[in-house]
C-alpha positions in Angstrom: -141.8 -152.3 -157.5 -144.5 -150.7 -158.8 -144.8 -148.1 -162.3 -141.3 -149.3 -162.9 -140.5 -151.5 -166.2 -138.8 -154.8 -165.8 -136.0 -153.8 -168.0 -135.1 -150.6 -165.1 -136.4 -152.9 -162.4 -133.0 -154.7 -163.8 -131.0 -152.0 -164.1 -131.8 -151.3 -160.1 -131.9 -154.3 -159.3 -127.9 -154.8 -161.0 -127.0 -151.8 -158.9 -127.7 -152.6 -155.7 -126.1 -156.4 -156.3 -123.0 -155.1 -158.0 -123.2 -150.9 -157.5 -122.9 -150.9 -161.3 -124.3 -149.0 -163.9 -125.7 -151.6 -167.1 -126.9 -148.8 -169.6 -129.9 -150.5 -172.0 -131.4 -148.7 -174.9 -133.8 -145.7 -174.4 -134.3 -146.0 -170.6 -131.6 -144.2 -168.9 -134.3 -141.7 -168.0 -136.6 -143.9 -166.4 -133.4 -145.0 -164.5 -133.5 -142.0 -163.4 -137.3 -141.3 -162.8 -137.1 -144.5 -160.5 -133.6 -143.9 -158.3 -134.7 -140.5 -157.2 -138.3 -142.6 -156.6 -136.9 -144.9 -154.4 -133.9 -142.5 -153.0 -131.0 -144.5 -155.3 -129.0 -141.7 -154.5 -125.9 -143.1 -155.9 -127.4 -144.8 -159.1 -129.2 -141.4 -159.6 -126.1 -139.6 -160.4 -124.2 -142.4 -162.3 -128.0 -142.0 -164.5 -127.6 -138.1 -164.3 -123.8 -138.5 -165.8 -124.8 -140.6 -168.3 -128.0 -138.3 -169.8 -125.3 -134.9 -169.0 -123.8 -136.9 -172.2 -126.9 -137.8 -173.9 -128.4 -133.9 -174.1 -129.1 -132.5 -177.6 -131.1 -129.9 -179.3 -133.8 -132.8 -180.1 -133.9 -134.3 -176.2 -133.4 -131.1 -174.3 -136.8 -130.2 -173.6 -138.0 -133.9 -172.3 -135.0 -134.1 -170.4 -135.4 -130.9 -169.1 -138.7 -131.9 -167.9 -137.8 -134.9 -165.8 -134.7 -133.3 -164.4 -136.9 -130.6 -162.6 -139.2 -132.8 -161.6 -136.6 -135.2 -160.0 -133.9 -131.9 -158.7 -131.4 -133.3 -161.0 -129.6 -129.6 -161.0 -126.5 -130.6 -163.6 -129.1 -132.0 -166.1 -131.4 -128.9 -165.5 -128.6 -126.3 -166.2 -127.3 -128.6 -169.2 -130.6 -128.7 -171.2 -130.6 -124.9 -170.3 -127.9 -124.4 -171.9 -128.7 -126.7 -175.0 -132.7 -125.1 -174.9 -130.6 -121.4 -174.8 -128.8 -122.5 -177.9 -131.5 -124.1 -179.9 -133.2 -120.3 -179.1 -130.6 -118.4 -180.5 -130.1 -120.6 -183.2 -133.6 -120.1 -184.1 -134.0 -116.5 -183.6 -131.0 -116.1 -185.6 -133.0 -118.2 -188.9 -136.4 -115.8 -188.0 -134.0 -112.7 -188.7 -132.3 -113.7 -192.0 -133.7 -111.6 -195.1 -136.2 -111.5 -197.5 -135.5 -113.1 -200.9 -134.9 -109.5 -202.2 -132.3 -108.9 -199.6 -134.6 -106.6 -197.6 -134.8 -107.4 -194.0 -138.2 -107.5 -192.4 -137.5 -105.1 -190.0 -136.5 -102.6 -193.1 -139.9 -103.6 -195.2 -142.0 -103.1 -191.7 -140.6 -99.6 -191.3 -141.1 -99.1 -195.7 -144.7 -99.9 -195.0 -145.1 -97.4 -191.7 -143.1 -94.8 -192.9 -145.5 -94.5 -196.3 
């Protein structure tokens, strides 16, 4: 199979013979892509299940991009939700008061009124 690592090939081959997903560290995204490429729908669903449990703020963007490429809709939704939470946290941090307890908005209003 072109374009996949020997480790991923082994996961795919094991699945084809035993109908079980063997997880190895860090290659589930590659397994998802391979399962989509080779039209292995059941393996794709199982791999997506594993990745759904692994979504966090650090990997959500990477997983989202890959999920869009392979039309993994449940993973897309979970990543969107995580990315939304991350954006809200970032927005809240940017609205914090400045050291003298005047918000940025209040400061800009003070400057524009002078």
